[in-house]
PDB file of N, CA, C and O in Angstrom, chain B, residues numbered from 101:
ATOM      1  N   MET B 101    -139.863  10.538   5.397  1.00  0.00           N
ATOM      2  CA  MET B 101    -140.297  10.922   6.461  1.00  0.00           C
ATOM      3  C   MET B 101    -139.539  11.087   7.699  1.00  0.00           C
ATOM      4  O   MET B 101    -139.473  12.037   8.479  1.00  0.00           O
ATOM      5  N   SER B 102    -139.016  10.008   7.696  1.00  0.00           N
ATOM      6  CA  SER B 102    -138.018   9.683   9.184  1.00  0.00           C
ATOM      7  C   SER B 102    -137.087  10.556   9.636  1.00  0.00           C
ATOM      8  O   SER B 102    -136.746  10.561  10.819  1.00  0.00           O
ATOM      9  N   GLY B 103    -136.456  11.595   8.496  1.00  0.00           N
ATOM     10  CA  GLY B 103    -135.944  12.650   9.264  1.00  0.00           C
ATOM     11  C   GLY B 103    -136.630  13.703   9.972  1.00  0.00           C
ATOM     12  O   GLY B 103    -135.908  14.284  10.783  1.00  0.00           O
ATOM     13  N   ARG B 104    -138.001  14.175   9.885  1.00  0.00           N
ATOM     14  CA  ARG B 104    -138.589  15.288  10.516  1.00  0.00           C
ATOM     15  C   ARG B 104    -138.779  15.047  11.676  1.00  0.00           C
ATOM     16  O   ARG B 104    -138.513  15.975  12.439  1.00  0.00           O
ATOM     17  N   PRO B 105    -139.317  13.714  12.316  1.00  0.00           N
ATOM     18  CA  PRO B 105    -139.098  12.971  13.536  1.00  0.00           C
ATOM     19  C   PRO B 105    -138.061  13.512  14.048  1.00  0.00           C
ATOM     20  O   PRO B 105    -137.989  14.538  14.724  1.00  0.00           O
ATOM     21  N   ARG B 106    -137.164  12.727  13.681  1.00  0.00           N
ATOM     22  CA  ARG B 106    -135.677  13.036  14.095  1.00  0.00           C
ATOM     23  C   ARG B 106    -135.430  14.682  14.193  1.00  0.00           C
ATOM     24  O   ARG B 106    -135.172  15.078  15.329  1.00  0.00           O
ATOM     25  N   ALA B 107    -135.469  15.505  13.332  1.00  0.00           N
ATOM     26  CA  ALA B 107    -135.051  16.729  13.381  1.00  0.00           C
ATOM     27  C   ALA B 107    -135.832  17.704  14.595  1.00  0.00           C
ATOM     28  O   ALA B 107    -135.382  18.642  15.253  1.00  0.00           O
ATOM     29  N   PHE B 108    -137.576  16.878  14.588  1.00  0.00           N
ATOM     30  CA  PHE B 108    -137.995  17.553  15.790  1.00  0.00           C
ATOM     31  C   PHE B 108    -138.245  17.422  16.774  1.00  0.00           C
ATOM     32  O   PHE B 108    -139.048  18.125  17.389  1.00  0.00           O
ATOM     33  N   GLY B 109    -137.246  15.896  17.488  1.00  0.00           N
ATOM     34  CA  GLY B 109    -136.346  15.475  18.553  1.00  0.00           C
ATOM     35  C   GLY B 109    -134.959  16.576  19.028  1.00  0.00           C
ATOM     36  O   GLY B 109    -134.731  17.243  20.037  1.00  0.00           O
ATOM     37  N   VAL B 110    -134.275  16.362  17.813  1.00  0.00           N
ATOM     38  CA  VAL B 110    -133.419  17.263  18.052  1.00  0.00           C
ATOM     39  C   VAL B 110    -133.547  18.758  18.530  1.00  0.00           C
ATOM     40  O   VAL B 110    -132.810  19.309  19.347  1.00  0.00           O
ATOM     41  N   ALA B 111    -134.453  19.228  17.973  1.00  0.00           N
ATOM     42  CA  ALA B 111    -134.900  20.768  18.095  1.00  0.00           C
ATOM     43  C   ALA B 111    -135.637  20.590  19.467  1.00  0.00           C
ATOM     44  O   ALA B 111    -135.771  21.662  20.057  1.00  0.00           O
ATOM     45  N   ALA B 112    -136.069  19.663  20.020  1.00  0.00           N
ATOM     46  CA  ALA B 112    -136.923  19.647  21.241  1.00  0.00           C
ATOM     47  C   ALA B 112    -135.571  19.355  22.681  1.00  0.00           C
ATOM     48  O   ALA B 112    -135.497  19.579  23.889  1.00  0.00           O
ATOM     49  N   VAL B 113    -134.872  18.861  21.814  1.00  0.00           N
ATOM     50  CA  VAL B 113    -133.498  18.526  22.783  1.00  0.00           C
ATOM     51  C   VAL B 113    -133.102  19.849  23.279  1.00  0.00           C
ATOM     52  O   VAL B 113    -133.468  20.354  24.341  1.00  0.00           O
ATOM     53  N   LEU B 114    -132.192  20.440  22.264  1.00  0.00           N
ATOM     54  CA  LEU B 114    -131.821  21.578  22.087  1.00  0.00           C
ATOM     55  C   LEU B 114    -133.056  22.388  22.604  1.00  0.00           C
ATOM     56  O   LEU B 114    -132.808  22.380  23.810  1.00  0.00           O
ATOM     57  N   LEU B 115    -133.832  22.846  22.515  1.00  0.00           N
ATOM     58  CA  LEU B 115    -134.847  23.863  23.455  1.00  0.00           C
ATOM     59  C   LEU B 115    -134.763  23.387  24.993  1.00  0.00           C
ATOM     60  O   LEU B 115    -134.232  24.234  25.711  1.00  0.00           O
ATOM     61  N   VAL B 116    -135.120  22.364  25.564  1.00  0.00           N
ATOM     62  CA  VAL B 116    -134.586  21.738  26.646  1.00  0.00           C
ATOM     63  C   VAL B 116    -133.308  22.500  26.979  1.00  0.00           C
ATOM     64  O   VAL B 116    -133.184  23.545  27.618  1.00  0.00           O
ATOM     65  N   ALA B 117    -132.476  21.808  26.454  1.00  0.00           N
ATOM     66  CA  ALA B 117    -131.045  22.195  26.948  1.00  0.00           C
ATOM     67  C   ALA B 117    -130.815  23.529  27.351  1.00  0.00           C
ATOM     68  O   ALA B 117    -130.463  23.840  28.489  1.00  0.00           O
ATOM     69  N   VAL B 118    -131.056  24.497  26.212  1.00  0.00           N
ATOM     70  CA  VAL B 118    -131.147  25.799  26.063  1.00  0.00           C
ATOM     71  C   VAL B 118    -131.685  26.378  27.523  1.00  0.00           C
ATOM     72  O   VAL B 118    -131.026  26.811  28.468  1.00  0.00           O
ATOM     73  N   GLY B 119    -133.012  26.242  27.377  1.00  0.00           N
ATOM     74  CA  GLY B 119    -134.112  26.088  28.681  1.00  0.00           C
ATOM     75  C   GLY B 119    -133.137  25.884  30.186  1.00  0.00           C
ATOM     76  O   GLY B 119    -133.219  26.767  31.040  1.00  0.00           O
ATOM     77  N   LEU B 120    -132.595  25.157  30.325  1.00  0.00           N
ATOM     78  CA  LEU B 120    -132.068  24.207  31.370  1.00  0.00           C
ATOM     79  C   LEU B 120    -130.825  25.081  31.610  1.00  0.00           C
ATOM     80  O   LEU B 120    -130.509  25.521  32.715  1.00  0.00           O
ATOM     81  N   GLY B 121    -130.150  25.289  30.459  1.00  0.00           N
ATOM     82  CA  GLY B 121    -128.860  26.440  30.942  1.00  0.00           C
ATOM     83  C   GLY B 121    -129.006  27.770  31.438  1.00  0.00           C
ATOM     84  O   GLY B 121    -128.358  28.343  32.314  1.00  0.00           O
ATOM     85  N   ALA B 122    -130.271  28.303  30.512  1.00  0.00           N
ATOM     86  CA  ALA B 122    -130.838  29.315  31.086  1.00  0.00           C
ATOM     87  C   ALA B 122    -131.176  29.605  32.594  1.00  0.00           C
ATOM     88  O   ALA B 122    -130.918  30.586  33.291  1.00  0.00           O
ATOM     89  N   TYR B 123    -131.814  28.477  32.861  1.00  0.00           N
ATOM     90  CA  TYR B 123    -131.800  28.703  34.232  1.00  0.00           C
ATOM     91  C   TYR B 123    -130.913  28.417  35.541  1.00  0.00           C
ATOM     92  O   TYR B 123    -130.832  28.991  36.627  1.00  0.00           O
ATOM     93  N   GLY B 124    -130.235  27.210  34.950  1.00  0.00           N
ATOM     94  CA  GLY B 124    -128.764  27.354  35.811  1.00  0.00           C
ATOM     95  C   GLY B 124    -128.422  28.156  35.822  1.00  0.00           C
ATOM     96  O   GLY B 124    -128.160  28.462  36.986  1.00  0.00           O
ATOM     97  N   MET B 125    -128.093  29.176  34.900  1.00  0.00           N
ATOM     98  CA  MET B 125    -126.869  30.413  35.039  1.00  0.00           C
ATOM     99  C   MET B 125    -127.638  31.170  35.689  1.00  0.00           C
ATOM    100  O   MET B 125    -127.042  32.010  36.363  1.00  0.00           O
ATOM    101  N   ARG B 126    -129.326  31.199  35.768  1.00  0.00           N
ATOM    102  CA  ARG B 126    -129.904  32.487  36.889  1.00  0.00           C
ATOM    103  C   ARG B 126    -129.397  31.830  38.326  1.00  0.00           C
ATOM    104  O   ARG B 126    -128.625  32.396  39.099  1.00  0.00           O
ATOM    105  N   ALA B 127    -129.939  30.630  38.509  1.00  0.00           N
ATOM    106  CA  ALA B 127    -129.452  29.376  39.994  1.00  0.00           C
ATOM    107  C   ALA B 127    -127.637  30.241  40.089  1.00  0.00           C
ATOM    108  O   ALA B 127    -127.285  30.933  41.044  1.00  0.00           O
ATOM    109  N   VAL B 128    -127.157  30.078  39.413  1.00  0.00           N
ATOM    110  CA  VAL B 128    -125.711  30.722  39.581  1.00  0.00           C
ATOM    111  C   VAL B 128    -125.420  31.710  39.898  1.00  0.00           C
ATOM    112  O   VAL B 128    -124.512  31.955  40.691  1.00  0.00           O
ATOM    113  N   LEU B 129    -126.145  32.521  39.336  1.00  0.00           N
ATOM    114  CA  LEU B 129    -125.952  33.998  39.791  1.00  0.00           C
ATOM    115  C   LEU B 129    -126.354  34.438  41.040  1.00  0.00           C
ATOM    116  O   LEU B 129    -125.683  35.159  41.779  1.00  0.00           O
ATOM    117  N   LYS B 130    -127.986  33.782  41.378  1.00  0.00           N
ATOM    118  CA  LYS B 130    -128.561  33.812  42.633  1.00  0.00           C
ATOM    119  C   LYS B 130    -127.828  33.692  43.800  1.00  0.00           C
ATOM    120  O   LYS B 130    -127.673  34.557  44.662  1.00  0.00           O
ATOM    121  N   VAL B 131    -127.197  32.085  43.765  1.00  0.00           N
ATOM    122  CA  VAL B 131    -126.044  31.622  44.874  1.00  0.00           C
ATOM    123  C   VAL B 131    -124.977  32.309  45.237  1.00  0.00           C
ATOM    124  O   VAL B 131    -124.518  32.349  46.379  1.00  0.00           O
ATOM    125  N   SER B 132    -124.405  33.063  43.939  1.00  0.00           N
ATOM    126  CA  SER B 132    -123.275  33.600  43.777  1.00  0.00           C
ATOM    127  C   SER B 132    -123.767  35.115  44.842  1.00  0.00           C
ATOM    128  O   SER B 132    -123.402  35.142  46.017  1.00  0.00           O
ATOM    129  N   GLU B 133    -124.543  36.197  44.287  1.00  0.00           N
ATOM    130  CA  GLU B 133    -125.240  37.038  45.261  1.00  0.00           C
ATOM    131  C   GLU B 133    -125.900  36.730  46.511  1.00  0.00           C
ATOM    132  O   GLU B 133    -126.111  37.707  47.230  1.00  0.00           O
ATOM    133  N   MET B 134    -126.280  35.590  46.943  1.00  0.00           N
ATOM    134  CA  MET B 134    -126.737  35.381  48.479  1.00  0.00           C
ATOM    135  C   MET B 134    -125.181  34.898  48.872  1.00  0.00           C
ATOM    136  O   MET B 134    -125.441  34.722  50.062  1.00  0.00           O
ATOM    137  N   ARG B 135    -124.065  34.625  48.798  1.00  0.00           N
ATOM    138  CA  ARG B 135    -123.087  34.400  49.272  1.00  0.00           C
ATOM    139  C   ARG B 135    -122.436  35.877  49.580  1.00  0.00           C
ATOM    140  O   ARG B 135    -122.212  36.207  50.745  1.00  0.00           O
ATOM    141  N   ARG B 136    -122.195  36.591  48.676  1.00  0.00           N
ATOM    142  CA  ARG B 136    -121.878  38.161  48.572  1.00  0.00           C
ATOM    143  C   ARG B 136    -122.672  38.564  49.915  1.00  0.00           C
ATOM    144  O   ARG B 136    -122.064  39.154  50.809  1.00  0.00           O
ATOM    145  N   GLU B 137    -123.971  38.256  50.043  1.00  0.00           N
ATOM    146  CA  GLU B 137    -125.098  38.750  51.262  1.00  0.00           C
ATOM    147  C   GLU B 137    -124.519  38.279  52.458  1.00  0.00           C
ATOM    148  O   GLU B 137    -124.365  39.033  53.418  1.00  0.00           O
ATOM    149  N   MET B 138    -124.066  36.670  52.484  1.00  0.00           N
ATOM    150  CA  MET B 138    -123.651  36.018  53.804  1.00  0.00           C
ATOM    151  C   MET B 138    -122.523  36.574  54.452  1.00  0.00           C
ATOM    152  O   MET B 138    -122.447  36.788  55.662  1.00  0.00           O
ATOM    153  N   ASP B 139    -121.521  36.833  53.480  1.00  0.00           N
ATOM    154  CA  ASP B 139    -120.055  37.319  53.840  1.00  0.00           C
ATOM    155  C   ASP B 139    -120.519  38.950  54.564  1.00  0.00           C
ATOM    156  O   ASP B 139    -120.286  39.213  55.744  1.00  0.00           O
ATOM    157  N   THR B 140    -120.957  39.577  53.945  1.00  0.00           N
ATOM    158  CA  THR B 140    -121.581  40.883  54.500  1.00  0.00           C
ATOM    159  C   THR B 140    -122.439  41.152  55.915  1.00  0.00           C
ATOM    160  O   THR B 140    -122.320  42.213  56.529  1.00  0.00           O
ATOM    161  N   MET B 141    -123.125  40.304  56.263  1.00  0.00           N
ATOM    162  CA  MET B 141    -123.798  39.612  57.385  1.00  0.00           C
ATOM    163  C   MET B 141    -122.869  38.914  58.073  1.00  0.00           C
ATOM    164  O   MET B 141    -123.076  39.144  59.265  1.00  0.00           O
ATOM    165  N   GLU B 142    -121.961  38.186  57.944  1.00  0.00           N
ATOM    166  CA  GLU B 142    -120.956  37.815  59.087  1.00  0.00           C
ATOM    167  C   GLU B 142    -119.995  38.594  59.381  1.00  0.00           C
ATOM    168  O   GLU B 142    -119.383  38.386  60.429  1.00  0.00           O
ATOM    169  N   ARG B 143    -119.604  39.747  58.475  1.00  0.00           N
ATOM    170  CA  ARG B 143    -118.824  40.802  58.887  1.00  0.00           C
ATOM    171  C   ARG B 143    -119.521  41.798  59.788  1.00  0.00           C
ATOM    172  O   ARG B 143    -118.844  42.411  60.613  1.00  0.00           O
ATOM    173  N   ASP B 144    -120.976  42.029  59.682  1.00  0.00           N
ATOM    174  CA  ASP B 144    -121.436  42.871  60.190  1.00  0.00           C
ATOM    175  C   ASP B 144    -121.586  42.306  61.827  1.00  0.00           C
ATOM    176  O   ASP B 144    -121.474  42.917  62.889  1.00  0.00           O
ATOM    177  N   LEU B 145    -121.913  40.757  61.509  1.00  0.00           N
ATOM    178  CA  LEU B 145    -122.199  40.019  62.809  1.00  0.00           C
ATOM    179  C   LEU B 145    -121.084  40.250  63.860  1.00  0.00           C
ATOM    180  O   LEU B 145    -121.230  40.453  65.065  1.00  0.00           O
ATOM    181  N   VAL B 146    -119.655  40.157  62.963  1.00  0.00           N
ATOM    182  CA  VAL B 146    -118.616  40.265  64.066  1.00  0.00           C
ATOM    183  C   VAL B 146    -118.528  41.723  64.600  1.00  0.00           C
ATOM    184  O   VAL B 146    -118.213  41.971  65.764  1.00  0.00           O
ATOM    185  N   THR B 147    -118.838  42.704  63.642  1.00  0.00           N
ATOM    186  CA  THR B 147    -118.908  43.983  64.324  1.00  0.00           C
ATOM    187  C   THR B 147    -120.023  44.079  65.599  1.00  0.00           C
ATOM    188  O   THR B 147    -119.677  44.612  66.653  1.00  0.00           O
ATOM    189  N   LEU B 148    -120.868  43.735  65.492  1.00  0.00           N
ATOM    190  CA  LEU B 148    -121.956  43.736  66.476  1.00  0.00           C
ATOM    191  C   LEU B 148    -121.516  43.111  67.556  1.00  0.00           C
ATOM    192  O   LEU B 148    -121.811  43.725  68.581  1.00  0.00           O
ATOM    193  N   ARG B 149    -120.850  42.007  67.753  1.00  0.00           N
ATOM    194  CA  ARG B 149    -120.277  40.983  68.835  1.00  0.00           C
ATOM    195  C   ARG B 149    -119.612  41.918  69.628  1.00  0.00           C
ATOM    196  O   ARG B 149    -119.935  42.164  70.790  1.00  0.00           O
ATOM    197  N   ALA B 150    -118.450  42.585  68.871  1.00  0.00           N
ATOM    198  CA  ALA B 150    -117.651  43.279  69.264  1.00  0.00           C
ATOM    199  C   ALA B 150    -118.140  44.338  69.954  1.00  0.00           C
ATOM    200  O   ALA B 150    -117.597  44.595  71.028  1.00  0.00           O
ATOM    201  N   ARG B 151    -119.100  45.054  69.559  1.00  0.00           N
ATOM    202  CA  ARG B 151    -119.704  46.497  69.970  1.00  0.00           C
ATOM    203  C   ARG B 151    -120.407  45.987  71.361  1.00  0.00           C
ATOM    204  O   ARG B 151    -120.469  46.859  72.228  1.00  0.00           O
ATOM    205  N   THR B 152    -120.964  44.658  71.714  1.00  0.00           N
ATOM    206  CA  THR B 152    -121.783  44.110  72.521  1.00  0.00           C
ATOM    207  C   THR B 152    -120.897  44.076  73.589  1.00  0.00           C
ATOM    208  O   THR B 152    -121.112  44.695  74.631  1.00  0.00           O
ATOM    209  N   ASP B 153    -119.804  43.315  73.374  1.00  0.00           N
ATOM    210  CA  ASP B 153    -118.936  42.913  74.186  1.00  0.00           C
ATOM    211  C   ASP B 153    -118.365  44.408  74.856  1.00  0.00           C
ATOM    212  O   ASP B 153    -118.412  44.527  76.081  1.00  0.00           O
ATOM    213  N   GLU B 154    -117.864  45.462  74.070  1.00  0.00           N
ATOM    214  CA  GLU B 154    -117.414  46.744  74.671  1.00  0.00           C
ATOM    215  C   GLU B 154    -118.519  47.440  75.429  1.00  0.00           C
ATOM    216  O   GLU B 154    -118.330  48.090  76.457  1.00  0.00           O
ATOM    217  N   LEU B 155    -119.513  47.281  74.932  1.00  0.00           N
ATOM    218  CA  LEU B 155    -120.867  47.959  76.123  1.00  0.00           C
ATOM    219  C   LEU B 155    -120.777  47.106  77.169  1.00  0.00           C
ATOM    220  O   LEU B 155    -120.689  47.650  78.270  1.00  0.00           O
ATOM    221  N   THR B 156    -120.774  46.021  77.144  1.00  0.00           N
ATOM    222  CA  THR B 156    -120.870  44.676  78.647  1.00  0.00           C
ATOM    223  C   THR B 156    -119.922  45.257  79.455  1.00  0.00           C
ATOM    224  O   THR B 156    -120.133  45.459  80.651  1.00  0.00           O
ATOM    225  N   ARG B 157    -118.932  45.532  78.923  1.00  0.00           N
ATOM    226  CA  ARG B 157    -117.601  45.980  79.716  1.00  0.00           C
ATOM    227  C   ARG B 157    -118.033  47.208  80.756  1.00  0.00           C
ATOM    228  O   ARG B 157    -118.047  47.200  81.987  1.00  0.00           O
ATOM    229  N   THR B 158    -118.363  48.207  79.870  1.00  0.00           N
ATOM    230  CA  THR B 158    -118.796  50.031  80.167  1.00  0.00           C
ATOM    231  C   THR B 158    -119.920  49.478  81.356  1.00  0.00           C
ATOM    232  O   THR B 158    -119.600  49.627  82.535  1.00  0.00           O
ATOM    233  N   VAL B 159    -121.209  48.853  81.030  1.00  0.00           N
ATOM    234  CA  VAL B 159    -121.879  48.638  81.953  1.00  0.00           C
ATOM    235  C   VAL B 159    -121.139  48.039  83.613  1.00  0.00           C
ATOM    236  O   VAL B 159    -121.251  48.521  84.740  1.00  0.00           O
ATOM    237  N   GLU B 160    -120.538  47.058  83.215  1.00  0.00           N
ATOM    238  CA  GLU B 160    -120.314  46.305  84.348  1.00  0.00           C
ATOM    239  C   GLU B 160    -119.153  47.513  85.481  1.00  0.00           C
ATOM    240  O   GLU B 160    -119.176  47.558  86.711  1.00  0.00           O
ATOM    241  N   ARG B 161    -118.318  48.292  84.606  1.00  0.00           N
ATOM    242  CA  ARG B 161    -117.726  49.401  85.102  1.00  0.00           C
ATOM    243  C   ARG B 161    -118.523  49.978  85.921  1.00  0.00           C
ATOM    244  O   ARG B 161    -118.391  49.962  87.144  1.00  0.00           O
ATOM    245  N   LEU B 162    -119.745  50.740  85.064  1.00  0.00           N
ATOM    246  CA  LEU B 162    -120.572  51.579  85.399  1.00  0.00           C
ATOM    247  C   LEU B 162    -121.183  51.209  87.011  1.00  0.00           C
ATOM    248  O   LEU B 162    -121.270  51.998  87.951  1.00  0.00           O
ATOM    249  N   ARG B 163    -121.554  49.798  86.986  1.00  0.00           N
ATOM    250  CA  ARG B 163    -122.118  49.109  88.388  1.00  0.00           C
ATOM    251  C   ARG B 163    -121.022  49.048  89.584  1.00  0.00           C
ATOM    252  O   ARG B 163    -121.167  49.462  90.734  1.00  0.00           O
ATOM    253  N   ASN B 164    -119.913  48.435  89.020  1.00  0.00           N
ATOM    254  CA  ASN B 164    -119.034  47.882  90.148  1.00  0.00           C
ATOM    255  C   ASN B 164    -117.598  49.123  90.263  1.00  0.00           C
ATOM    256  O   ASN B 164    -116.847  48.995  91.230  1.00  0.00           O
ATOM    257  N   ASP B 165    -117.325  50.235  89.264  1.00  0.00           N
ATOM    258  CA  ASP B 165    -116.048  51.029  89.073  1.00  0.00           C
ATOM    259  C   ASP B 165    -116.325  52.574  89.833  1.00  0.00           C
ATOM    260  O   ASP B 165    -116.246  53.551  89.088  1.00  0.00           O
ATOM    261  N   PRO B 166    -116.591  52.769  91.041  1.00  0.00           N
ATOM    262  CA  PRO B 166    -116.752  54.380  91.554  1.00  0.00           C
ATOM    263  C   PRO B 166    -115.894  55.138  90.765  1.00  0.00           C
ATOM    264  O   PRO B 166    -116.278  56.020  89.997  1.00  0.00           O
ATOM    265  N   ALA B 167    -114.684  54.791  90.953  1.00  0.00           N
ATOM    266  CA  ALA B 167    -113.558  55.686  90.012  1.00  0.00           C
ATOM    267  C   ALA B 167    -113.460  55.959  88.890  1.00  0.00           C
ATOM    268  O   ALA B 167    -112.616  56.812  88.616  1.00  0.00           O
ATOM    269  N   TYR B 168    -114.236  55.386  87.820  1.00  0.00           N
ATOM    270  CA  TYR B 168    -114.681  55.225  86.603  1.00  0.00           C
ATOM    271  C   TYR B 168    -115.829  56.257  86.389  1.00  0.00           C
ATOM    272  O   TYR B 168    -115.818  57.180  85.574  1.00  0.00           O
ATOM    273  N   ILE B 169    -116.992  55.881  87.416  1.00  0.00           N
ATOM    274  CA  ILE B 169    -117.886  57.091  87.146  1.00  0.00           C
ATOM    275  C   ILE B 169    -117.484  58.845  87.552  1.00  0.00           C
ATOM    276  O   ILE B 169    -117.958  59.918  87.177  1.00  0.00           O
ATOM    277  N   GLU B 170    -116.259  58.419  88.597  1.00  0.00           N
ATOM    278  CA  GLU B 170    -115.982  59.910  88.900  1.00  0.00           C
ATOM    279  C   GLU B 170    -115.622  60.532  87.632  1.00  0.00           C
ATOM    280  O   GLU B 170    -116.072  61.597  87.210  1.00  0.00           O
ATOM    281  N   LYS B 171    -114.614  59.635  86.956  1.00  0.00           N
ATOM    282  CA  LYS B 171    -113.732  59.911  85.783  1.00  0.00           C
ATOM    283  C   LYS B 171    -114.675  60.165  84.808  1.00  0.00           C
ATOM    284  O   LYS B 171    -114.158  60.988  84.052  1.00  0.00           O
ATOM    285  N   LEU B 172    -115.626  59.932  84.483  1.00  0.00           N
ATOM    286  CA  LEU B 172    -116.881  60.120  83.380  1.00  0.00           C
ATOM    287  C   LEU B 172    -117.292  61.308  84.134  1.00  0.00           C
ATOM    288  O   LEU B 172    -116.881  62.351  83.625  1.00  0.00           O
ATOM    289  N   ALA B 173    -117.960  61.444  85.160  1.00  0.00           N
ATOM    290  CA  ALA B 173    -118.742  62.594  86.045  1.00  0.00           C
ATOM    291  C   ALA B 173    -117.459  64.262  85.636  1.00  0.00           C
ATOM    292  O   ALA B 173    -117.907  65.400  85.496  1.00  0.00           O
ATOM    293  N   ARG B 174    -116.245  63.978  85.554  1.00  0.00           N
ATOM    294  CA  ARG B 174    -115.452  65.149  85.707  1.00  0.00           C
ATOM    295  C   ARG B 174    -115.106  65.769  84.511  1.00  0.00           C
ATOM    296  O   ARG B 174    -114.793  66.945  84.320  1.00  0.00           O
ATOM    297  N   GLU B 175    -115.254  64.256  83.234  1.00  0.00           N
ATOM    298  CA  GLU B 175    -114.364  64.620  82.086  1.00  0.00           C
ATOM    299  C   GLU B 175    -116.117  64.953  81.019  1.00  0.00           C
ATOM    300  O   GLU B 175    -116.243  65.901  80.243  1.00  0.00           O
ATOM    301  N   ASP B 176    -116.977  64.131  81.241  1.00  0.00           N
ATOM    302  CA  ASP B 176    -117.899  64.722  80.390  1.00  0.00           C
ATOM    303  C   ASP B 176    -119.164  65.755  81.035  1.00  0.00           C
ATOM    304  O   ASP B 176    -120.020  66.429  80.461  1.00  0.00           O
ATOM    305  N   LEU B 177    -118.965  65.617  81.971  1.00  0.00           N
ATOM    306  CA  LEU B 177    -120.193  66.691  82.817  1.00  0.00           C
ATOM    307  C   LEU B 177    -119.445  67.808  83.579  1.00  0.00           C
ATOM    308  O   LEU B 177    -120.084  68.816  83.883  1.00  0.00           O
ATOM    309  N   GLY B 178    -118.098  67.702  83.920  1.00  0.00           N
ATOM    310  CA  GLY B 178    -117.363  68.998  84.150  1.00  0.00           C
ATOM    311  C   GLY B 178    -117.499  68.997  85.542  1.00  0.00           C
ATOM    312  O   GLY B 178    -117.083  69.944  86.210  1.00  0.00           O
ATOM    313  N   TYR B 179    -118.181  67.778  86.167  1.00  0.00           N
ATOM    314  CA  TYR B 179    -117.873  67.700  87.945  1.00  0.00           C
ATOM    315  C   TYR B 179    -116.490  68.289  88.594  1.00  0.00           C
ATOM    316  O   TYR B 179    -115.440  68.129  87.971  1.00  0.00           O
ATOM    317  N   VAL B 180    -116.498  68.982  89.870  1.00  0.00           N
ATOM    318  CA  VAL B 180    -115.318  69.115  90.686  1.00  0.00           C
ATOM    319  C   VAL B 180    -115.694  68.328  92.100  1.00  0.00           C
ATOM    320  O   VAL B 180    -116.708  67.853  92.612  1.00  0.00           O
ATOM    321  N   ARG B 181    -114.957  68.401  92.274  1.00  0.00           N
ATOM    322  CA  ARG B 181    -115.144  68.206  94.585  1.00  0.00           C
ATOM    323  C   ARG B 181    -115.257  69.319  94.693  1.00  0.00           C
ATOM    324  O   ARG B 181    -115.089  70.220  93.872  1.00  0.00           O
ATOM    325  N   GLU B 182    -115.684  69.339  96.187  1.00  0.00           N
ATOM    326  CA  GLU B 182    -116.167  70.539  96.963  1.00  0.00           C
ATOM    327  C   GLU B 182    -114.084  70.833  97.254  1.00  0.00           C
ATOM    328  O   GLU B 182    -113.231  70.023  97.616  1.00  0.00           O
ATOM    329  N   GLY B 183    -113.933  72.688  96.796  1.00  0.00           N
ATOM    330  CA  GLY B 183    -112.787  73.254  97.393  1.00  0.00           C
ATOM    331  C   GLY B 183    -111.952  72.780  96.403  1.00  0.00           C
ATOM    332  O   GLY B 183    -110.753  72.807  96.683  1.00  0.00           O
ATOM    333  N   GLU B 184    -112.301  72.303  95.196  1.00  0.00           N
ATOM    334  CA  GLU B 184    -111.208  72.028  93.869  1.00  0.00           C
ATOM    335  C   GLU B 184    -111.406  73.366  93.559  1.00  0.00           C
ATOM    336  O   GLU B 184    -112.346  74.045  93.971  1.00  0.00           O
ATOM    337  N   THR B 185    -110.149  73.890  92.530  1.00  0.00           N
ATOM    338  CA  THR B 185    -110.163  74.709  92.010  1.00  0.00           C
ATOM    339  C   THR B 185    -110.042  74.446  90.449  1.00  0.00           C
ATOM    340  O   THR B 185    -109.215  73.598  90.116  1.00  0.00           O
ATOM    341  N   VAL B 186    -110.794  75.095  89.431  1.00  0.00           N
ATOM    342  CA  VAL B 186    -110.890  74.881  88.232  1.00  0.00           C
ATOM    343  C   VAL B 186    -110.149  75.812  87.178  1.00  0.00           C
ATOM    344  O   VAL B 186    -110.763  76.877  87.120  1.00  0.00           O
ATOM    345  N   LEU B 187    -109.298  75.804  86.515  1.00  0.00           N
ATOM    346  CA  LEU B 187    -108.728  76.596  85.779  1.00  0.00           C
ATOM    347  C   LEU B 187    -109.042  76.469  84.265  1.00  0.00           C
ATOM    348  O   LEU B 187    -108.568  75.461  83.743  1.00  0.00           O
ATOM    349  N   LYS B 188    -109.630  77.158  83.599  1.00  0.00           N
ATOM    350  CA  LYS B 188    -109.953  77.113  82.363  1.00  0.00           C
ATOM    351  C   LYS B 188    -109.015  77.732  81.291  1.00  0.00           C
ATOM    352  O   LYS B 188    -108.829  78.904  81.619  1.00  0.00           O
ATOM    353  N   PHE B 189    -108.364  77.446  80.179  1.00  0.00           N
ATOM    354  CA  PHE B 189    -107.747  77.920  79.374  1.00  0.00           C
ATOM    355  C   PHE B 189    -108.339  78.048  78.182  1.00  0.00           C
ATOM    356  O   PHE B 189    -109.152  77.234  77.743  1.00  0.00           O
ATOM    357  N   PRO B 190    -107.918  79.202  77.522  1.00  0.00           N
ATOM    358  CA  PRO B 190    -108.972  79.149  76.234  1.00  0.00           C
ATOM    359  C   PRO B 190    -107.876  78.336  75.080  1.00  0.00           C
ATOM    360  O   PRO B 190    -106.672  78.080  75.111  1.00  0.00           O
ATOM    361  N   SER B 191    -108.982  78.089  74.074  1.00  0.00           N
ATOM    362  CA  SER B 191    -108.299  76.698  73.537  1.00  0.00           C
ATOM    363  C   SER B 191    -107.502  77.946  72.356  1.00  0.00           C
ATOM    364  O   SER B 191    -107.604  79.161  72.185  1.00  0.00           O
ATOM    365  N   GLN B 192    -106.611  76.687  71.658  1.00  0.00           N
ATOM    366  CA  GLN B 192    -105.700  77.547  71.024  1.00  0.00           C
ATOM    367  C   GLN B 192    -106.160  77.385  69.426  1.00  0.00           C
ATOM    368  O   GLN B 192    -106.386  76.324  68.844  1.00  0.00           O
ATOM    369  N   THR B 193    -106.221  78.515  68.972  1.00  0.00           N
ATOM    370  CA  THR B 193    -106.561  78.163  67.068  1.00  0.00           C
ATOM    371  C   THR B 193    -105.345  78.751  66.677  1.00  0.00           C
ATOM    372  O   THR B 193    -104.643  79.596  67.232  1.00  0.00           O
ATOM    373  N   ASN B 194    -105.238  78.171  65.664  1.00  0.00           N
ATOM    374  CA  ASN B 194    -104.208  78.559  64.564  1.00  0.00           C
ATOM    375  C   ASN B 194    -104.736  79.780  63.878  1.00  0.00           C
ATOM    376  O   ASN B 194    -105.869  79.825  63.398  1.00  0.00           O
ATOM    377  N   LYS B 195    -103.678  81.000  63.843  1.00  0.00           N
ATOM    378  CA  LYS B 195    -103.789  81.920  63.202  1.00  0.00           C
ATOM    379  C   LYS B 195    -102.828  82.175  61.951  1.00  0.00           C
ATOM    380  O   LYS B 195    -102.965  83.186  61.263  1.00  0.00           O
TER     381      LYS B 195
END
């Protein structure tokens, strides 16, 4: 009869080992997924910081650089100074 309790003990240890292995594998996969998400978020953060810096420079120019404001008004809004003549040319299309 001493063989049965021993077999039961071995089976219990194997069952616990398999359970821990499965749990450990899930944990490893979850950690791997979280690392990929962190890498993506860090790349996004670098991009957003660069965009923030660019927008900050633009705001400073808009506040302090009249020549920049005039350039934008001319290019984006088509403004001209009094007495200037505007020449418009037809756009070239490839035929």
